[in-house]
C-alpha positions in Angstrom: -42.6 4.3 13.3 -40.5 4.0 10.1 -38.9 7.4 9.4 -40.5 9.4 6.5 -37.1 9.6 4.7 -36.8 5.8 4.7 -40.4 5.4 3.3 -39.5 8.0 0.6 -36.4 6.0 -0.2 -38.4 2.8 -0.6 -41.0 4.6 -2.8 -38.4 6.1 -5.0 -36.7 2.8 -5.5 -40.0 1.3 -6.7 -40.7 4.4 -8.9 -37.3 3.8 -10.5 -38.4 0.2 -11.2 -41.4 1.6 -13.0 -44.1 1.6 -10.3 -45.7 4.8 -11.7 -49.2 6.2 -10.8 -50.8 3.1 -9.3 -54.4 3.5 -8.3 -55.2 0.5 -6.1 -53.1 -1.6 -3.7 -54.0 -5.2 -3.1 -52.8 -7.4 -0.2 -53.4 -11.0 -1.2 -53.9 -13.4 1.7 -53.3 -17.1 2.0 -54.3 -19.0 -1.2 -55.0 -15.9 -3.3 -51.5 -14.9 -4.3 -51.8 -16.3 -7.8 -54.3 -13.5 -8.7 -51.1 -11.4 -9.1 -50.1 -13.8 -11.9 -53.0 -12.4 -14.0 -51.6 -8.8 -13.9 -50.6 -7.7 -17.4 -47.4 -6.0 -18.3 -46.1 -6.9 -14.8 -43.1 -5.5 -13.0 -42.1 -8.0 -10.3 -39.8 -7.1 -7.4 -39.0 -9.5 -4.6 -39.3 -8.1 -1.1 -35.7 -9.0 -0.4 -34.5 -6.4 -3.0 -36.7 -3.6 -1.7 -34.9 -1.2 0.7 -36.3 -1.3 4.3 -38.9 -4.1 3.4 -39.4 -7.1 5.6 -39.5 -10.6 4.1 -42.5 -12.8 4.2 -41.7 -16.1 6.0 -45.1 -17.9 5.7 -45.2 -21.0 3.5 -47.4 -20.4 0.5 -46.6 -16.6 0.4 -44.4 -15.8 -2.6 -42.9 -12.6 -1.1 -42.9 -10.2 -4.0 -44.6 -7.0 -5.2 -46.3 -7.1 -8.6 -47.2 -3.9 -10.4 -49.3 -3.7 -13.6 -52.8 -3.7 -15.1 -55.7 -5.7 -13.7 -59.3 -5.1 -14.8 -58.4 -1.8 -16.4 -56.8 -0.5 -13.2 -53.1 0.1 -12.4 -52.5 -2.0 -9.3 -49.7 -2.9 -6.9 -50.3 -6.4 -5.5 -48.5 -8.0 -2.5 -48.0 -11.7 -3.1 -47.6 -12.6 0.5 -48.1 -10.2 3.4 -46.2 -9.7 6.7 -47.7 -10.7 10.1 -46.9 -9.5 13.6 -46.5 -13.2 14.6 -43.5 -13.5 12.3 -41.6 -11.3 14.8 -41.7 -8.0 12.9 -42.5 -4.8 14.8 -46.1 -3.9 13.9 -44.9 -0.7 12.1 -42.9 -2.9 9.7 -45.9 -5.2 9.1 -47.8 -2.1 7.8 -44.9 -0.5 5.9 -46.2 -1.6 2.5 -49.4 0.5 3.0 -47.3 3.6 3.7 -45.3 3.0 0.6 -48.4 2.4 -1.5 -49.8 5.7 -0.3 -46.5 7.5 -1.2 -46.6 5.9 -4.7 -50.1 7.4 -5.2 -52.8 4.7 -4.6 -56.2 6.0 -3.5 -57.6 2.7 -2.2 -56.5 -0.7 -0.8 -58.1 -4.1 -0.9 -57.3 -6.3 2.0 -57.9 -10.1 1.7 -57.4 -12.9 4.1 -58.1 -16.4 5.1 -60.2 -16.4 8.3 -61.9 -18.8 10.8 -65.7 -18.6 10.8 -67.2 -17.7 14.2 -70.7 -17.0 13.0 -72.7 -20.3 13.3 -74.3 -19.5 9.9 -70.9 -19.6 8.1 -69.4 -22.6 6.3 -65.9 -23.2 5.0 -65.6 -21.7 1.5 -67.9 -18.7 2.2 -66.7 -15.3 1.3 -67.3 -12.5 3.9 -67.3 -8.8 3.2 -65.7 -7.1 6.1 -68.0 -4.4 7.5 -65.9 -3.6 10.5 -63.2 -5.0 12.7 -62.3 -5.5 16.4 -58.6 -5.1 17.2 -57.8 -7.8 19.7 -54.0 -7.9 18.9 -53.0 -5.7 21.9 -51.0 -3.8 19.3 -51.5 -0.6 17.3 -49.2 0.4 14.4 -49.8 4.1 15.3 -48.2 3.9 18.8 -45.2 6.2 19.0 -44.6 9.7 17.8 -47.1 10.8 15.1 -45.9 12.1 11.7 -48.4 14.7 10.7 -47.3 14.3 7.1 -48.6 10.8 7.2 -51.9 11.3 9.0 -53.6 12.7 12.2 -52.7 11.8 15.7 -56.1 10.4 16.4 -57.7 8.9 13.3 -61.4 8.4 13.1 -62.3 4.7 12.6 -66.1 5.2 12.4 -66.1 4.1 8.8 -62.9 2.0 8.4 -64.2 -0.1 5.5 -65.7 2.1 2.8 -69.5 1.9 2.7 -69.7 2.8 -0.9 -67.3 0.1 -1.8 -69.2 -2.4 0.3 -72.4 -1.6 -1.7 -70.5 -2.0 -5.0 -69.0 -5.4 -4.0 -72.4 -6.7 -2.9 -73.9 -5.7 -6.3 -71.0 -7.3 -8.1 -71.5 -10.5 -6.1 -75.2 -10.5 -6.9 -74.5 -10.2 -10.6 -72.0 -13.1 -10.3 -74.6 -15.1 -8.4 -72.2 -15.5 -5.5 -73.6 -15.5 -2.0 -71.4 -13.2 0.0 -71.7 -13.0 3.7 -71.1 -9.8 5.7 -69.6 -9.4 9.1 -67.1 -8.2 11.7 -63.5 -9.5 11.5 -61.6 -9.9 14.8 -57.9 -9.7 14.6 -55.8 -11.8 17.0 -52.0 -11.7 17.1 -51.4 -15.5 16.4 -49.6 -17.7 15.5 -51.7 -20.1 17.6 -55.2 -20.6 16.5 -57.7 -19.4 19.1 -59.0 -21.6 21.9 -62.7 -22.6 22.0 -63.1 -20.2 25.0 -61.6 -17.4 22.9 -64.0 -18.1 20.1 -66.9 -18.1 22.5 -65.7 -14.7 23.7 -65.2 -13.5 20.1 -68.8 -14.4 19.3 -70.1 -12.7 22.4 -68.2 -9.6 21.5 -69.8 -9.5 18.0 -67.2 -11.1 15.8 -68.2 -13.2 12.7 -64.7 -14.2 11.7 -61.2 -14.3 13.3 -57.8 -14.1 11.8 -54.2 -12.9 12.3 -53.8 -10.1 9.8 -55.7 -7.2 8.1 -56.5 -5.1 11.2 -53.1 -3.3 11.4 -53.1 -2.7 7.6 -56.6 -1.2 7.8 -55.6 1.1 10.7 -52.6 2.4 8.7 -54.7 2.8 5.5 -57.2 4.9 7.3 -54.5 6.9 9.0 -53.1 7.5 5.5 -56.6 8.6 4.3 -56.9 5.6 1.9 -60.3 4.0 1.0 -60.4 0.4 2.2 -62.3 -2.7 1.3 -61.8 -6.1 2.9 -62.9 -9.6 2.0 -62.3 -12.8 4.1 -62.3 -16.3 2.8 -63.8 -18.4 5.5 -61.5 -21.4 5.4 -62.6 -23.3 8.5 -64.9 -23.1 11.4 -63.2 -21.7 14.4 -62.0 -23.7 17.5 -64.8 -25.6 19.3 -66.9 -25.6 16.1 -64.9 -28.4 14.4 -62.7 -31.1 15.8 -59.3 -29.6 15.0 -57.6 -26.9 13.0 -54.6 -26.9 10.7 -52.9 -24.7 8.2 -53.2 -27.3 5.4 -57.0 -27.1 5.6 -56.8 -23.3 5.3 -54.7 -23.6 2.1 -56.9 -26.3 0.6 -60.2 -24.5 1.2 -58.8 -21.2 -0.1 -57.6 -23.0 -3.2 -61.1 -24.4 -3.7 -62.8 -21.0 -3.7 -59.8 -19.4 -5.3 -61.5 -18.9 -8.7 -64.7 -17.3 -7.3 -62.7 -15.1 -5.0 -60.4 -13.9 -7.9 -63.3 -13.2 -10.2 -65.1 -11.2 -7.5 -61.9 -9.2 -6.9 -61.4 -8.5 -10.6 -65.0 -7.5 -11.1 -64.8 -5.3 -8.0 -61.7 -3.5 -9.5 -63.8 -2.6 -12.5 -66.4 -0.6 -10.5 -64.3 1.2 -7.9 
């Protein structure tokens, strides 16, 4: 685990840059990064300049933190996240959540592009994450526990805040956006799943699969942050369509980008 002093150093660096009293942290997944361009009075800091921060290596991820106002809330948005498959230790993948907590956020919104496992889902659907299955064979809390950060054995009974889920559903209803709900299953990646793995995921109760979000949600709960998560279903998972590629993921997320952004902005107003 990243030493507490290093996290404090990172947080202090960002405070000196003007990251003061943020309320909500946003992790913007594939195709959603341009929401951060709508933040007003922005302070933008590239990851490469932040002490102890990893650097995002995925194409289409800008790799910077943006602080400012969005929908009347003070937010910190990650334009591009880190993934375990990039070769970072899982503790480094989740470091931004720790830093956001130290800076003062009370909630985090996790977004991602995901493969649809539920046969009722179609590419372009948005799914409210109700719960997750950690199938990464990793846990960011392995190692000595720092009591200052959170308990040794965090309760994950209500990982995704139920009050926030109700609010997001009512926002979607007002917007006339059909939002699906379901369980997100996190794999390590970077390969897409095999048809057999998707069959297993469905049997185990997953509605969508992806390569992110789960480690961040675990650390957010360990840090006593309230969490909401929304997936953009960019493709049907392996075995449900002929082939899978990252280009399709980016194209579908761009297509529903406006709806997704509006849903997030309206959600920020009510949480």
